[in-house]
N, C-alpha and C positions, 0 to 999 in steps of 0.2 A: 504494500500500500504506500502511496505517496504521502509525504509529511510536509507541513507548512512551516517555514522558517521566517523569523523576524529578521529585518535587515541587520540588527546588531549581532545576531548569531552567525552571520555569514563571514567568510574570509574576506580580506580586502579585494581580492580578484573577483569574487562572487558579488561583493557589494557594488563594485564598479559596473559589472555586467547588469546587475539588478537595476541600478540607477539609470543606465543607458536604455534598457529595454522597456521600462515603465511607460515613457511617452510613446514608444513604438507600439506597445500593446494597446494603449488607449486609442491611438490613431487607427490601428487595424480594426479594433472593435467598432469604432464609429463608421469606418468605411464598409465593414461587413453589414452593419445594421442598415445603412443607406442602400447598399446593393440589394439586400433582401427586400426592402420596401419597394425598390425600383422593379425587381423581378416580379414581385407579387402584383404590382400595378400593371406591368406589361402583360403578365399572364391573364389577369382579370380582363384587361382591355382586349387581349387577343381572343379569349373565349367569348366575350360579348360580341366582338366583331364577327367571329365565325358563326355564332348562333343566329345573328341577324343577317348572315350571308353578305357581309361587306368586307372588302379587302382592307388590309392595314394601310393607314394613311388616307382613307377616304374622309369625306366631309362628316359622316356620322361618327367616326372615331375621334374627331376633334370637337364633338359636342353639337354638331349640326343636327337638329331634329327634323329636318325637312324630309319629305317623302322620298324614299329611295328610288333610284333609276330603275326603269322597267327591265333593263338588261342585267342589272345586278340582283334583282329580287329573285328568290327561289321559286320556281314554278314546278310543282309536283307533276303536272300533266306532261310538261316537256321532258322531265326526267324519265317518266314511264314510257313515253313514246320513243325516246332514244334507246332505252333498253329493249323495247319491242322491235325496233328496226334492226338493232344488232342481232337479236335472236333470229328474226326472220331471214336476215341475210345469210347467217350461218346455216340455217336449215335448208335454205334454197341451194346453197353451194353443195352441201352434203347430198341433197337429192340429185343434183345434176351429176355429181361424181358417181353415185351408185347407178344412175341411169346409163352413164357412159360405159360402165362395166357390164351391166345387165343386158343391154341391147345386143351386143355381140353374141351372148349366150343364147338369146332367143332367136337370133338370125341363124346361128348354126343349127339349132334344133329344128327350125322350120324349113330352111332352104339349103343347109349345108350338104355337100356331096363328099363323102369320105373317099380317101385314096383307094383305088381298086387294086388290091394286092392279089397276086397269083397263089397257086398251091401245087403240091404234088399229090397225085392220086393215091399214093401209098402212105400218106402222112397220117399215122395213127392218132396223133393228138387232135385231129379235126373230126374224128368219127364217133364222138360221144353222143349219147341220146339227148334230146331236148327235154328239159324239166322246167316247171314253173319255179319262180324265185321264192325262196324261203322268206327273205326280207324284200317285200315288194317296194316299188318306187314310192308309192304313197305312204307306206310305213316309214321308209327312210326319211322322207322330207318332213313328215309330221313330227317324228321323234327328234330329228336333227334341228328343227326350227322351234317347235312349240316348247320342248323341254328346256333348251337354253334360255328362251325368253322368260318362261315362268321362273326358272332358277335365278336369273339376274334380277327380275322384279322383286321376288321374295327376299333375296339377300339385301337389296338396297333399301327396302322398307324396314327390315330389321336394323340395318346399320343406322338409318335416319332416326329411328326411335331410341337407339342406344346413345347416339351422339347428342341428341336434343339440340339441334341447330336453331338459333333464334329466328323469328320471322323476319326481322329487319335485314338479314343477310340473304333471304330467299329471292329468287328471280321474279321480277314483275313483268307480266305479259298481258297487254291490253287491260291494265288495271287489276289483274288477278294475281294473287301471290301463288306461285307455282311451288308445290312441295319439293323439298330437296331430293327425295328419292326419285321423283320423276326426272329431274335434271340429270342425276347420276345414271339412272337407268337408260336414258336416251343416249348418253355418251357411250356406255358399254354396248348397248344393242346396236348402235350405229357402227361402231368399230367391228363388232362381231359380224354384222351383215356385210360390211365391206370385205372382210377377210373371206367369208363364205363365197362371195361373188368372184373374188380373185382366184380362190381355190378351184371353183367350178370352171372358170374360163381357162385356167392353166390346163386342167384335165381335158377339156373339150378340144383345145388346140392340138394337144398330143394325139387324141383319138382320131380326129379328122386328118391329121397329117400322116400318120403311120398306117392306119387302116388294117390292123392285124385282125385275122379271122378268128372267130370264137371257136371253142372246142366242139360245139354242136353245128358246125358249118355244113357238113354234108347232110345232116338230118333235116335242116331247115331249107337249105338252098336247092339240094338235088341238082347239081350243076350238069350242064350239057355243053359240049363244045360246038363251035359254029359250023363244023363239018357234019354235025349230027351224031358224033360218037360221044361216049361218056367214059367214066373211069373203069367200067367193067370190061372195056375193050383192051386187048393186049397191046395195041399200038400206043396207048397212052401211059403205059407203065413206065415210071422213071422220068416222065416228061414234066416240065414245069409249065403249068397251064395258066395263061394270062387272059386269053380271049374266050369267054364263056358267058352263059346266061343261066339264070335260076329258073327251074320249073316248079319249085315249091309254091304252094298256095297259102303260105303263112301270113301274107299281108305285106304291103309295101313297107310299113314301118319296121317290121321284124326283119325283112330282107336288108334294110339299111343298117339296122343294129348289128347284124352279123359281121359287119366290117369294123366294128368299134370296140374291139376287145381290149386294146392296150391304150392307156392304163385303166384300171378299174375305177369307175366313177363312184360306185357304192363305197369302195374302200377309202378313197380320198375324202369324200364328204363326211363319212362317219368318223374317220380319224381326226379330221379337222374339228368338227363340232364337239366331239366328246373330249378331246385333249384340251381344247380351249376352255371348256367348262371346268375341267379338272384344274387347270392353271388359275382360272378365275376364283374357284373355291379356295385355293391355296393362298391367294392374295387378299381376298375380301371376307372370308368366313373367319371371324375372330371369337366365336363363342367358346368359352372355356369350360362348359359343362361336361364335355367328354373329349378326351384326346384322340379317340379312335373314330368318332362319327365322321369328321371331315374326310379322313383317309378311307373310310369304308365307302363313302359316296364317290370318291375319286376312283376307287377300284371298280365299283359298279359301272361307272361311265366308261372306263377303259375296256372293261369286259364286253360292253355292248358293241363297241367298235370292233373288238377282236372277233366276236361272234359273227358280225356282219361280214368281215373279211373272209372268215373261214367258210361261210355259207356260199360265197361266190365261187369257191373252188368245188365244193361238194355238189352244187347245182349245175356244174359244167357251164357256167356263164363266162368264166375267165380261166386263163392259165395261171399257175402260181406266180409267175413273174409279173403278170398284170396286176395281181393283188399287191405284191410287194412294192411295185412302182407307185400304185395309187396310194398305198399307206404312207410311203415316204413323202409324197407330195402333201398329203394332209398334215402330217406331223411337222414338216418344214414350214408350211404356211401358218399353222397354228402357233408355232414357236416364235416366228418372226412377228406376227401380228400382236401377240400377247406381250412380247418383250419390247418392241420398238414403237408400236402404235398405241396400244392400250396401256403400256407401262405397267404390266402386271407381273412380269417374269423376273429374270435374274438380275436385271439392272436395278429394279426397285429393291430387291432383297439386299443387293450390295450396298445401295445407298443407305438403307435402314441400318445395316450392320456398321457402316462407317460413322453414322451419327449417334446411334444408341445401341451399343453392344450389350446384350444380356446373355449371361451364361448360367446354367443350372448346375449346382454342385450339391453334394450330399452334406447335410448339416441342418442348422436351424434356419427359419425363415427370416434372414437378415440380409440387408443390402450392404455391399462393401463399397469402398471409396472409388473403385474403378468401374462401377456400374454393374458388378456381378451380384446376382441374387442367389443366395444359398437356400436350398429347399431340402 
């Protein structure tokens, strides 16, 4: 503890220092008091000016009580309209970008003509029977679109309730306060849809460019050569057939699909949607009630994609290499979109580890000086 000394008790050197510093201390105290009053006055004036929406140095800050200028007065309607214009501009840009990616997919589906690849009559890989799909297209797209949308909306609703974001920070659109979960869900759904469109377009470009024949080609097409012969004639054994036409009555759409084996569209779409959902849960699901629930849901999602891929081989819709290539496309697109566009993946985890490192060690529930939590 510090002790107070009288001037008579000090040594000569200390008395000289004491006598010299007393006027300095008094002057410093006077200057500090004046500075505090000035800062308090300036802060009160600044807060009053900001509350009245007047800049510092305006007539109102100098005591002028005249009616403020119309350009300086705060207009809530103009604030809301500027917010609305900004939102509508961004939504319009997003819509145009999605449309620019989606229209080529639609054009390929309606008018695309795949590359006409030839075949060998003794190619055993093309002689499998035709089977209906275990995972039909409508099942694929409903599961791959509805499930992620519902999962994202549910997660964002729960996150908004847990975070309890105040109303004044919410987005104002046409005078309406938009809930935070809608804003966050729109961002995540928009990025997810953009990635799904890119994934589908990438797969379709490869399909129509390569034109690989499906394993049930002979059963569906029943090819005949232009000279009237077919693969049962000995003259065609060992020949590579390029000029042929199909006699099968399976329908024009199915005869077109028989040339679109590589890569597997079901595999690429299912791998993209399910892997993206798994990454999304890893980044956004923060419920501490169970350590295994999040990982169990992730496992279920991955297994849904795995089952879809395996069914394409067992149904003789694709060769195993088609499924492998489609799965790699879906995994690659999902990883890139989640990490670099949605900012859900490894970059976000690295940033969080750099800013707030938390490790779990055996012991009591205490926090150490370096941010470590002992449990």
